[in-house]
C-alpha positions in Angstrom: 68.4 83.9 7.0 69.3 83.6 10.5 70.6 80.1 11.5 70.8 80.8 15.2 67.5 81.3 16.9 67.0 84.4 18.9 66.8 82.7 22.2 70.2 81.1 21.6 71.6 84.6 21.1 69.9 85.6 24.3 71.5 82.6 26.2 74.9 83.4 24.6 74.7 87.1 25.6 73.7 86.0 29.1 76.6 83.6 29.2 79.0 86.4 28.1 77.5 88.8 30.7 77.7 86.0 33.4 81.3 85.2 32.4 82.2 88.9 32.6 80.5 89.2 36.0 82.3 86.1 37.3 85.7 87.4 35.8 85.1 90.8 37.5 84.3 89.0 40.9 87.4 86.8 40.5 89.5 89.8 39.7 88.1 91.7 42.7 88.6 88.7 44.9 92.2 88.5 43.7 92.7 92.2 44.5 91.1 91.8 47.9 93.3 88.8 48.6 96.4 90.7 47.5 95.3 93.7 49.7 94.7 91.4 52.6 98.1 89.8 52.2 99.8 93.2 52.0 97.8 94.5 55.0 98.5 91.3 57.0 102.2 91.5 56.2 102.3 95.2 57.2 100.3 94.5 60.4 102.5 91.6 61.2 105.6 93.8 60.7 104.2 96.5 62.8 103.3 94.1 65.6 106.8 92.5 65.4 108.3 96.0 65.7 106.0 96.8 68.7 106.9 93.5 70.4 110.6 94.2 69.8 110.2 97.7 71.4 108.3 96.3 74.3 110.9 93.6 74.9 113.7 96.2 74.6 112.0 98.5 77.0 111.3 95.7 79.5 114.9 94.5 79.3 116.1 98.1 79.8 113.8 98.6 82.8 114.9 95.2 84.2 118.5 96.2 83.9 117.8 99.5 85.7 115.9 97.7 88.5 118.6 95.0 88.8 121.2 97.7 89.1 119.2 99.5 91.8 118.7 96.2 93.7 122.4 95.4 93.5 123.2 98.9 94.9 120.7 98.5 97.7 122.1 95.0 98.5 125.6 96.4 98.6 124.5 99.3 100.9 122.5 96.9 103.1 125.4 94.5 103.3 127.7 97.4 104.2 125.2 98.5 106.9 125.0 94.9 108.3 128.8 94.7 108.3 129.0 98.0 110.2 126.4 96.7 112.7 128.3 93.4 113.0 131.6 95.2 113.6 130.0 97.5 116.1 128.4 94.5 117.9 131.7 92.6 117.9 133.5 95.7 119.3 130.8 96.1 122.0 131.2 92.4 122.8 135.0 92.7 123.2 134.6 95.9 125.3 132.0 94.2 127.4 134.2 91.1 128.0 137.1 93.3 129.0 134.9 95.4 131.4 133.5 92.1 132.9 137.1 90.7 133.4 138.2 94.0 135.0 135.1 94.0 137.3 135.5 90.3 138.2 139.3 90.8 138.9 138.5 93.9 141.0 135.9 91.9 143.0 138.3 89.0 143.5 141.1 91.4 144.6 138.7 93.1 147.0 139.0 96.6 145.5 135.4 96.5 144.2 132.9 95.4 146.9 129.3 94.7 146.4 126.8 95.3 149.2 123.1 95.0 149.8 120.9 96.5 152.5 120.7 94.4 155.7 117.2 93.7 156.9 116.5 95.7 160.0 114.7 94.3 163.0 112.0 96.9 162.7 111.1 95.6 159.2 110.9 92.0 160.1 108.0 90.2 158.5 107.5 93.0 156.0 105.8 95.3 158.5 106.1 99.0 158.0 108.2 100.6 160.7 106.6 103.1 163.0 107.3 106.7 162.3 110.7 107.8 163.7 111.9 104.2 164.2 114.6 104.6 161.5 115.6 108.1 162.4 119.1 108.8 163.7 118.7 109.6 167.4 122.0 111.6 167.4 121.0 114.2 164.9 117.3 114.4 165.6 116.4 114.6 161.9 116.4 112.4 158.8 116.7 108.7 158.2 119.4 106.8 160.0 122.4 105.2 158.2 121.3 102.0 156.4 123.0 98.9 157.6 124.8 97.2 154.6 126.1 93.7 154.2 129.1 93.2 151.9 129.5 90.1 149.7 132.6 88.0 149.8 135.0 88.6 146.9 134.1 85.2 145.2 130.3 85.9 145.5 130.8 89.5 144.1 132.8 88.1 141.2 130.0 85.5 140.5 127.4 88.4 140.5 129.6 90.4 138.1 129.9 87.4 135.8 126.1 86.7 135.8 125.2 90.4 135.3 127.8 90.6 132.5 126.4 87.6 130.7 122.8 88.9 131.1 124.0 92.3 129.8 125.6 90.6 126.7 122.3 88.7 126.1 120.4 92.0 126.1 123.0 93.6 123.7 122.8 90.6 121.4 119.0 90.8 121.3 119.1 94.5 120.6 121.6 93.9 117.8 119.3 91.3 116.3 116.3 93.8 116.6 118.4 96.5 114.9 119.3 94.1 112.0 115.6 93.1 111.6 114.5 96.7 111.6 117.1 97.6 109.0 116.1 94.6 106.8 112.4 95.4 107.2 112.9 99.1 106.3 114.7 98.1 103.1 112.1 95.5 102.2 109.2 97.9 102.8 110.8 100.8 100.9 108.7 101.4 97.7 
């Protein structure tokens, strides 16, 4: 005789099947979890390697660019030093030339003159035709009357002109330096 009713056997068999299904799902979940862990570790390792390569490449490129920038800075500094030396030599030459011109003007060996205003041009009127012609030769303009400056006044003119000339040279040197710096900054 059968002591266990058939429906208990059916429940028992269902429980065994359910336990087997749950065990299979737990085992599959454990395998998936292990696979995910292995995949995560591999992906993390690959990413770390990629980050290391990117960092190394960036550091290498930065070192190259830094070297180029240093070389350009040295070249630019050398160019500026050459310009400064040239400008200083020009300034010294200019001062010497100005001293010579002033000394010559004071000694009377260098004389400055300007045209004297003729009576025919008084008030800014245009002279009549032939008024400035030399009557002796019968052709061409007559000799222009000149007024000479005193040596002290001529020396003052040379000093003023020399100072103005130096200002122009200083300005031109500044423009040259600016152009050189701008060319370097705008390269690439």
